[in-house]
C-alpha positions in Angstrom: 3.2 -12.4 8.6 3.8 -9.8 11.4 0.9 -7.7 12.2 2.8 -4.8 11.0 3.4 -6.1 7.6 -0.2 -7.3 7.5 -1.3 -3.6 8.2 1.2 -2.6 5.3 -0.3 -5.1 2.9 -3.9 -3.6 3.7 -2.8 -0.1 3.4 0.1 0.2 0.8 -0.7 -2.8 -1.5 -4.5 -2.1 -1.1 -5.7 -5.5 -0.7 -9.1 -5.3 -2.0 -12.5 -6.6 -0.6 -14.6 -9.2 -2.5 -18.4 -9.0 -2.4 -19.8 -10.1 1.0 -20.9 -13.6 0.4 -19.6 -15.2 3.6 -18.3 -17.9 1.2 -14.8 -19.4 1.0 -13.2 -19.5 -2.4 -13.8 -23.1 -4.1 -11.1 -25.7 -3.9 -8.8 -25.8 -6.8 -9.6 -27.2 -10.0 -7.2 -29.1 -12.2 -6.3 -27.6 -15.5 -5.5 -29.4 -18.9 -1.8 -30.5 -18.6 -1.6 -30.5 -14.8 0.5 -33.5 -13.3 -0.1 -34.8 -9.7 2.7 -32.4 -8.7 0.7 -29.4 -10.0 -2.5 -30.8 -8.3 -0.5 -30.9 -4.9 1.0 -27.6 -5.3 -2.5 -26.2 -5.8 -4.1 -27.9 -2.7 -1.0 -26.7 -0.6 -2.0 -23.1 -2.0 -5.4 -23.4 -1.0 -4.8 -25.0 2.6 -2.5 -22.4 3.5 -4.8 -19.6 2.3 -7.8 -21.3 4.2 -5.6 -21.3 7.5 -4.3 -17.8 6.8 -7.8 -16.3 6.6 -8.9 -18.1 9.9 -5.9 -16.5 11.5 -6.4 -13.1 9.8 -10.1 -12.4 9.8 -9.5 -8.7 8.7 -7.9 -10.1 5.6 -10.9 -12.4 5.0 -13.2 -9.7 5.4 -11.2 -7.4 2.8 -11.8 -10.2 0.7 -15.6 -10.4 1.2 -15.0 -13.9 3.0 -17.5 -13.3 6.3 -17.0 -16.9 7.9 -14.9 -15.0 10.7 -16.4 -11.7 10.5 -17.4 -11.8 14.3 -13.8 -11.4 15.3 -10.7 -9.1 14.8 -8.0 -11.4 15.4 -5.5 -12.3 18.0 -3.0 -9.2 16.8 -0.1 -8.1 18.8 -0.1 -11.3 20.8 2.5 -14.0 21.3 0.0 -16.6 20.2 -0.6 -14.9 17.0 3.3 -14.6 16.2 3.7 -18.1 17.1 0.9 -19.3 14.9 2.0 -17.3 12.0 5.5 -18.5 12.2 4.5 -22.2 12.5 2.3 -21.7 9.3 5.2 -20.4 7.3 7.6 -23.3 8.6 4.8 -26.0 7.5 4.3 -24.5 4.2 7.9 -24.4 3.4 8.3 -27.9 4.4 5.4 -29.2 2.2 6.8 -27.2 -0.7 10.0 -29.2 -0.4 8.1 -32.2 -1.3 7.0 -31.1 -4.5 9.2 -31.5 -7.6 9.5 -28.1 -9.2 10.8 -29.4 -12.5 7.5 -31.5 -13.2 5.2 -28.3 -12.7 3.5 -26.4 -15.4 5.3 -23.3 -16.5 2.7 -21.2 -14.8 2.6 -23.2 -11.6 6.4 -22.8 -11.6 6.0 -19.2 -11.3 3.4 -19.7 -8.4 5.8 -22.0 -6.7 8.7 -19.6 -6.9 6.5 -16.7 -5.5 5.2 -18.8 -2.6 8.7 -19.9 -1.9 10.2 -16.4 -2.0 7.3 -14.8 0.1 7.5 -17.4 2.8 11.3 -17.6 3.2 11.2 -13.5 3.3 8.5 -13.7 6.0 10.3 -16.3 8.0 13.5 -14.3 7.9 11.7 -11.4 10.0 11.2 -13.8 12.8 15.0 -13.8 13.6 15.0 -12.6 17.2 16.8 -9.3 16.7 14.3 -8.3 13.9 11.4 -9.4 15.6 12.2 -7.7 18.9 12.1 -4.3 17.0 8.8 -5.3 15.4 7.3 -6.1 18.5 8.6 -3.0 20.6 7.2 -0.7 17.9 3.7 -2.1 17.5 2.0 1.0 15.9 2.6 4.3 14.5 0.9 7.0 12.8 1.0 5.2 9.4 0.7 1.5 10.5 -1.5 1.7 13.4 -4.9 0.1 13.5 -6.2 3.5 14.4 -5.0 4.5 11.0 -7.2 2.0 8.9 -9.7 0.5 11.3 -12.0 3.5 12.0 -12.8 3.9 8.4 -12.9 0.0 7.8 -15.8 0.2 10.6 -17.5 3.3 9.2 -20.0 1.9 7.1 -17.9 3.4 4.1 -15.1 1.1 4.2 -14.7 -2.7 3.4 -16.7 -4.2 6.4 -20.0 -4.7 5.2 -23.5 -3.4 6.6 -26.3 -5.4 4.7 -27.8 -7.6 7.5 -28.1 -7.7 11.1 -25.5 -10.0 11.7 -23.3 -7.5 10.0 -23.9 -4.8 12.5 -23.6 -7.3 15.4 -20.6 -8.6 14.1 -19.3 -5.0 13.8 -20.1 -4.3 17.6 -17.8 -7.5 18.4 -15.0 -6.3 16.4 -14.9 -2.9 17.7 -14.6 -4.3 21.1 -11.6 -6.2 20.0 -10.1 -3.2 18.4 -10.1 -1.5 21.6 -8.2 -4.6 23.2 -5.6 -4.3 20.3 -4.9 -0.7 21.3 -4.5 -1.6 25.0 -2.3 -4.6 23.9 -0.2 -1.9 22.0 0.3 0.0 25.2 1.9 -3.1 26.9 4.2 -3.7 23.8 5.3 0.1 24.1 6.2 -0.4 27.7 8.3 -3.4 26.7 9.9 -1.4 24.2 11.0 1.4 26.8 12.5 -1.5 28.7 14.4 -2.6 25.7 15.5 1.1 24.8 13.6 0.7 21.3 11.1 3.4 21.3 9.5 5.6 18.6 10.8 9.0 17.5 9.1 11.9 19.1 7.5 13.1 16.0 5.9 9.6 15.3 4.5 9.7 18.9 3.3 13.4 18.6 1.5 12.3 15.3 -0.1 9.5 16.8 -1.5 11.8 19.4 -3.0 14.1 17.1 -4.8 11.0 15.4 -6.3 9.9 18.6 -7.1 13.7 19.6 -8.9 13.8 16.3 -10.9 10.6 16.8 -11.7 11.7 20.6 -13.0 14.9 19.4 -15.6 13.5 17.0 -17.7 12.7 20.1 -20.4 10.2 19.8 -23.0 10.6 17.1 -20.0 12.4 15.1 -17.9 9.5 15.6 -16.7 7.7 12.5 -17.7 4.4 14.5 -21.2 5.8 14.6 -21.5 5.8 10.9 -23.1 2.6 10.2 -26.2 3.5 12.2 -26.9 6.7 10.5 -28.4 4.6 7.6 -29.8 1.1 7.6 -30.8 -1.4 4.9 -34.6 -1.7 4.7 -34.4 -5.3 5.9 -33.5 -4.1 9.6 -36.7 -3.5 11.4 -37.4 -0.3 13.4 -37.1 -1.9 16.7 -33.5 -3.3 15.9 -32.5 0.1 14.4 -33.2 1.8 17.8 -31.5 -1.0 19.7 -28.3 -0.7 17.5 -28.3 2.8 17.7 -28.2 2.7 21.2 -25.7 -0.1 21.2 -23.2 1.6 18.9 -23.7 4.9 21.1 -22.9 3.1 24.3 -19.9 1.4 22.8 -18.6 4.6 21.6 -18.9 6.3 24.9 -18.1 3.3 27.2 -15.5 1.6 25.3 -14.0 3.0 22.1 -13.6 6.6 23.3 -12.1 5.8 26.8 -9.6 3.4 25.2 -8.7 6.1 22.5 -8.3 8.5 25.6 -5.9 6.0 27.3 -3.9 5.3 24.5 -3.6 9.2 24.0 -2.9 9.8 27.7 -0.4 7.2 27.8 1.6 8.4 24.7 1.7 12.0 25.8 2.4 11.6 29.5 4.4 8.3 29.9 5.9 7.6 26.2 6.6 11.0 24.8 9.2 11.7 27.6 11.2 8.9 26.5 10.6 8.9 23.1 14.0 9.6 21.0 14.9 12.6 19.1 16.7 10.6 16.5 14.5 9.2 13.6 16.3 6.3 11.9 16.5 2.8 12.8 20.4 2.8 12.9 19.9 4.5 16.5 18.1 1.6 17.9 19.6 -1.6 19.1 19.3 -4.0 16.3 18.2 -1.3 14.0 20.7 -2.1 11.2 19.7 -5.7 10.9 16.1 -4.7 10.8 16.6 -2.0 7.9 18.8 -4.6 5.9 15.8 -7.0 6.5 13.3 -4.5 5.2 15.2 -3.5 2.3 15.0 -7.1 0.9 11.5 -7.6 2.2 10.2 -4.4 0.4 12.3 -4.5 -2.9 12.5 -8.5 -3.2 16.1 -7.9 -4.1 19.5 -8.5 -2.1 20.6 -4.7 -1.7 22.5 -3.3 0.8 21.5 0.3 2.2 24.7 1.9 0.6 23.7 0.6 -2.8 20.2 2.0 -2.4 21.5 5.4 -1.6 24.0 5.5 -4.5 21.4 4.5 -7.1 19.0 7.2 -5.5 21.7 9.7 -6.0 22.4 8.9 -9.7 18.7 8.7 -10.6 18.1 12.4 -8.9 21.0 13.6 -11.1 19.7 12.1 -14.3 16.0 13.3 -13.6 17.3 16.9 -12.7 18.6 17.2 -16.1 15.3 16.4 -17.8 13.6 19.0 -15.4 16.2 21.6 -16.6 15.3 20.8 -20.2 11.5 21.1 -19.4 12.2 24.7 -17.7 13.8 25.7 -20.8 11.0 24.4 -22.9 8.5 26.4 -21.2 10.4 29.8 -21.4 11.2 30.2 -17.6 14.1 32.6 -17.4 15.8 31.8 -13.9 17.9 28.8 -12.6 16.1 25.6 -11.5 15.6 26.4 -7.9 13.6 29.6 -9.1 11.6 27.3 -11.3 10.8 25.3 -8.6 9.8 28.4 -6.4 7.5 29.5 -9.4 5.7 26.1 -9.5 5.1 26.1 -5.8 4.0 29.7 -5.5 2.3 31.0 -8.5 -1.4 31.1 -8.2 -2.2 29.6 -11.7 -1.1 26.0 -10.5 -3.2 26.3 -7.4 -6.9 24.7 -7.4 -9.4 27.4 -6.1 -11.9 24.5 -5.0 -12.3 21.0 -4.0 -14.6 20.7 -6.9 -12.1 21.9 -9.1 -9.7 19.0 -8.1 -12.5 16.7 -8.4 -13.6 17.7 -12.0 -10.0 17.8 -13.1 -9.3 14.2 -12.1 -12.6 13.1 -13.7 -11.4 14.9 -17.2 -8.1 13.3 -16.9 -9.8 9.8 -16.6 -11.8 10.2 -19.6 -8.9 11.3 -21.7 -6.8 8.4 -20.6 -9.6 5.8 -21.5 -9.6 7.1 -25.0 -6.1 5.9 -25.4 -6.1 2.8 -23.2 -6.8 0.2 -26.0 -3.5 1.3 -27.7 -1.7 -0.2 -24.6 -4.0 -2.8 -23.0 -5.7 -5.8 -24.5 -7.5 -6.6 -21.2 -8.9 -4.1 -18.8 -10.7 -4.4 -15.3 -14.2 -5.1 -15.1 -14.2 -3.1 -11.7 -15.2 0.6 -12.1 -13.4 3.4 -10.4 -14.9 6.2 -8.3 -13.1 9.6 -7.3 -13.5 10.7 -4.0 -11.8 13.2 -1.4 -9.7 11.5 1.4 -11.7 11.3 4.6 -11.2 14.5 6.9 -10.0 12.6 10.0 -6.8 11.3 8.3 -6.4 14.2 5.5 -3.7 16.1 7.5 -1.2 13.0 7.5 -2.2 11.5 4.1 -0.1 11.8 1.0 -1.5 13.7 -2.1 -3.6 10.7 -3.3 -4.0 6.9 -2.7 -6.1 3.9 -4.0 -8.5 1.5 -2.4 -9.2 -1.7 -4.4 -12.9 -2.7 -5.3 -14.3 -6.2 -5.8 -13.4 -9.0 -8.1 -16.9 -9.1 -9.2 -17.4 -5.4 -9.7 -20.0 -5.0 -7.0 -18.0 -2.4 -5.2 -15.8 0.0 -7.4 -12.1 0.8 -6.7 -11.6 4.4 -5.2 -9.0 6.9 -6.1 -8.8 9.2 -3.1 -7.4 12.8 -3.6 -6.3 15.0 -0.7 -7.8 18.6 -0.5 -5.9 19.4 2.9 -4.1 22.5 2.3 -5.7 23.1 -0.9 -3.1 25.6 -2.4 -0.4 23.0 -1.9 -2.4 20.5 -4.0 -0.6 21.7 -7.4 -2.6 21.3 -10.7 0.7 20.3 -12.6 0.9 17.1 -10.6 -2.8 15.9 -11.2 -2.1 13.7 -14.4 0.8 11.8 -13.1 -1.0 11.3 -9.8 -3.8 9.6 -11.6 -2.0 7.7 -13.7 -0.2 6.1 -10.6 -3.1 5.5 -8.2 -6.0 5.2 -10.7 -5.4 4.2 -14.5 -3.5 2.3 -15.6 -1.5 2.1 -12.4 -3.1 0.8 -9.1 -6.7 0.3 -10.4 -5.6 -1.9 -13.3 -3.1 -4.1 -11.5 -4.9 -4.8 -8.3 -8.4 -5.1 -10.1 -6.9 -7.4 -12.9 -5.1 -9.6 -10.4 -8.1 -10.1 -8.2 -10.3 -10.7 -11.2 -8.1 -13.5 -12.4 -9.8 -16.7 -10.9 -7.2 -18.9 -12.5 -4.5 -17.5 -9.9 -4.1 -19.0 -6.4 -5.4 -16.7 -3.8 -2.1 -15.6 -2.4 -1.5 -14.2 -6.1 -4.8 -12.6 -6.5 -4.9 -10.7 -3.4 -1.7 -10.4 -2.0 1.6 -8.4 -3.3 5.1 -7.2 -2.7 5.8 -3.4 -2.7 8.3 -3.6 -5.3 5.9 -4.9 -8.0 2.7 -3.1 -6.8 4.3 0.2 -6.6 6.8 -0.3 -9.3 4.0 -1.0 -11.8 2.2 2.1 -10.7 5.5 4.2 -11.1 5.7 2.6 -14.5 2.5 3.4 -15.2 3.3 7.2 -15.0 6.0 6.6 -17.6 3.0 6.0 -20.3 1.9 9.7 -20.0 2.7 10.5 -23.7 1.3 6.9 -25.1 -1.9 7.7 -23.2 -2.5 11.3 -24.5 -1.0 13.3 -21.5 1.1 15.6 -23.8 -0.8 19.0 -24.2 0.5 20.7 -21.1 4.2 21.2 -20.7 3.6 22.0 -16.8 2.0 18.4 -16.3 5.2 17.1 -17.8 6.9 18.8 -15.2 4.6 17.1 -12.7 5.7 13.8 -13.9 9.5 14.6 -13.8 8.8 15.9 -10.4 6.9 12.7 -9.1 9.8 10.6 -10.8 12.1 12.6 -8.8 10.2 12.0 -5.7 10.7 8.2 -6.1 14.4 8.6 -6.6 14.8 10.9 -3.8 13.1 8.3 -1.7 16.1 6.0 -2.2 18.5 8.7 -1.0 16.2 10.0 1.9 15.0 6.6 3.3 18.6 5.2 3.3 19.9 8.7 4.7 17.6 8.6 7.5 17.7 5.0 8.5 21.4 3.9 7.9 23.3 7.2 7.7 21.8 9.3 10.6 20.0 12.0 8.8 17.6 14.2 10.6 14.1 15.1 9.7 14.9 18.6 9.0 18.0 17.5 6.7 15.8 14.9 4.8 12.9 17.9 4.1 15.6 20.3 2.9 17.2 17.6 0.6 13.7 17.1 -1.0 13.0 20.9 -1.2 16.3 21.7 -2.9 15.9 19.0 -5.6 12.3 19.3 -6.6 9.2 21.7 -6.7 7.5 20.0 -4.1 5.5 21.9 -1.3 7.0 21.9 2.2 3.5 20.5 3.3 4.2 17.3 1.1 8.0 17.2 1.8 7.1 17.2 5.3 4.5 14.3 5.1 6.8 12.5 2.9 9.7 12.4 5.3 7.5 11.8 8.3 6.1 8.6 6.4 9.8 7.3 5.6 10.6 7.7 9.4 7.3 5.7 10.3 7.8 2.9 7.6 11.2 2.3 7.0 12.1 0.8 3.5 8.4 0.8 2.1 9.2 3.7 -0.2 12.3 2.3 -1.7 10.3 -0.3 -3.6 8.7 2.3 -6.2 11.6 3.2 -7.9 13.7 0.1 -7.7 10.4 -1.8 -8.9 9.8 0.7 -11.8 13.5 0.4 -12.9 13.1 -3.6 -13.1 10.0 -3.3 -15.1 11.5 -0.5 -17.6 14.6 -2.7 -18.0 12.6 -5.9 -18.8 10.5 -3.7 -21.3 13.7 -2.3 -23.0 15.2 -5.8 -23.1 12.1 -7.1 -24.9 11.9 -4.2 -27.2 15.5 -4.9 -28.4 15.1 -8.4 -28.6 11.7 -8.6 -30.5 12.1 -5.6 -32.6 9.1 -4.9 -34.7 7.2 -8.0 -33.2 6.9 -6.1 -29.9 3.5 -5.1 -28.8 3.0 -3.0 -25.5 -0.3 -4.8 -25.2 1.4 -8.1 -24.9 4.1 -7.0 -22.8 1.9 -5.4 -20.3 -0.3 -8.4 -20.4 2.9 -10.6 -19.4 3.5 -8.4 -16.5 0.0 -8.1 -15.2 -1.7 -11.6 -15.8 0.2 -13.6 -13.2 -0.5 -11.1 -10.2 2.3 -9.6 -7.9 5.6 -11.1 -8.6 9.1 -10.6 -7.0 11.5 -8.9 -9.2 13.5 -11.7 -10.0 10.5 -14.1 -10.9 9.1 -11.5 -13.1 12.4 -11.0 -14.9 12.5 -14.7 -15.5 9.1 -14.7 -16.8 9.8 -11.9 -19.2 13.1 -13.7 -20.4 10.9 -16.9 -21.1 8.4 -14.7 -22.9 11.1 -13.3 -25.1 12.7 -16.5 -25.9 9.3 -18.0 -27.1 9.2 -15.1 -29.4 6.9 -12.7 -27.7 3.2 -12.4 -29.0 0.0 -12.6 -26.9 -0.4 -15.2 -24.0 -1.2 -18.8 -25.2 
């Protein structure tokens, strides 16, 4: 896995942290019916995961494994990339020695997921593709500066329960600074290769570093861990740690942030490009083709993606027209969009109103959950605002996973920046997606399922993870979200957003669309606020292909559901279908389709 894909996994599929036990997962245990091939397969999964955690200490910490917690990793180095590639090639070679036909049905699914994931990752090491990834090491969504400060803040995944935890964090912080220095070197290499970031991405990164620098020392996110201590740490150690953290912020972290900020502003920005799409870069077309397949798990072309998006937008707009008529609005659809964007009744008056609104939505949904789900997560869910240092560039909501043992809750983050643009008519669908039964259910149920190998519990492909969350939005009626017609418009708006992503992402990266052209398209085809449309477009520019997976994954899940309903008739139970989709962790779309086909052929019903 490249470092950029690792960060995307942490940020987008929200790999969740387990409780801080400093323990590895136990070796695999044979299950009834396992053959020698099944045992060898499970041992391969275990050995591969153990080696990966050693190479990727951050991922280990997110999972609660603290054996390597004194290090951050060799990210953005040639040695790291070589080790990752060698591991992939080793695992694929080992997999070839295992006879798939002699595995249990469950292990055949795991075999297919492991094979697909490794083959896709290996394709990313093709020279032309790897060069683009290396020359663009960070951006304002996928940089270490976007997730690491919160990770190390005392409120993130890094634990602060013991003296060793505090000391380990100091070591990781120093290595974080080294990663940023390596990013500067790679940016310079990209300048030589004529592979550089768009100006707007650079400007956004400069703003991020300005925000971090402006925090000072005791106001720094990095100072957060020493503002409170567990009772087990002595007063003398507390004083020493406060001094050490302050000195590191003053002498290492802030100077590194300043060095990166000055490099970006004075050296890199003048040569950054005015274009925003990958097609403008040497090797950009090949890289985008790879990203489409990596994100969606399907062999689609940019043109196929674009045309699918256009047809989906047209279909959903018809539903919006019907909803406009249902609420009795007099005027055309663009006028209705303007009404939804500007009428004060849809604008929250306070952050507390947003928070309380989401809590009320959660309560209503849970009253109907038993009708749709036979199994629910043990992990609780908390509702919090997006941290202030990154709220300006964040989306309207996001999710961070909790722990398999329930010791730390999952978190639904809502964005209160530019409060009037956080329309109340979009609250229900946002919570269905990010919270219940979207990301919170899918991620929590996977990581709580100890029968799965680690890569299926804690990893995930974007098409499945985001496809499920978008599918969860479609359950609004079944989960009691039908009292407010404007909230239904919010649901259609969010579905339109995911369809527009197919058009806009491919337009930007394969058809030469400009930033303004992309924003104008989104505003013309939805009631989105300009603030949201701008943030969305700048996200697609920074993370090519990632946004494609939502709609394509959702369409695949919806198609398998319709197929099951038609085949099973009265025997179809949504609780059984949802269990089939969720009980084996994140699956590539072709693997999921084969699984549902086998379930249908067996007559449906609850898992045996």
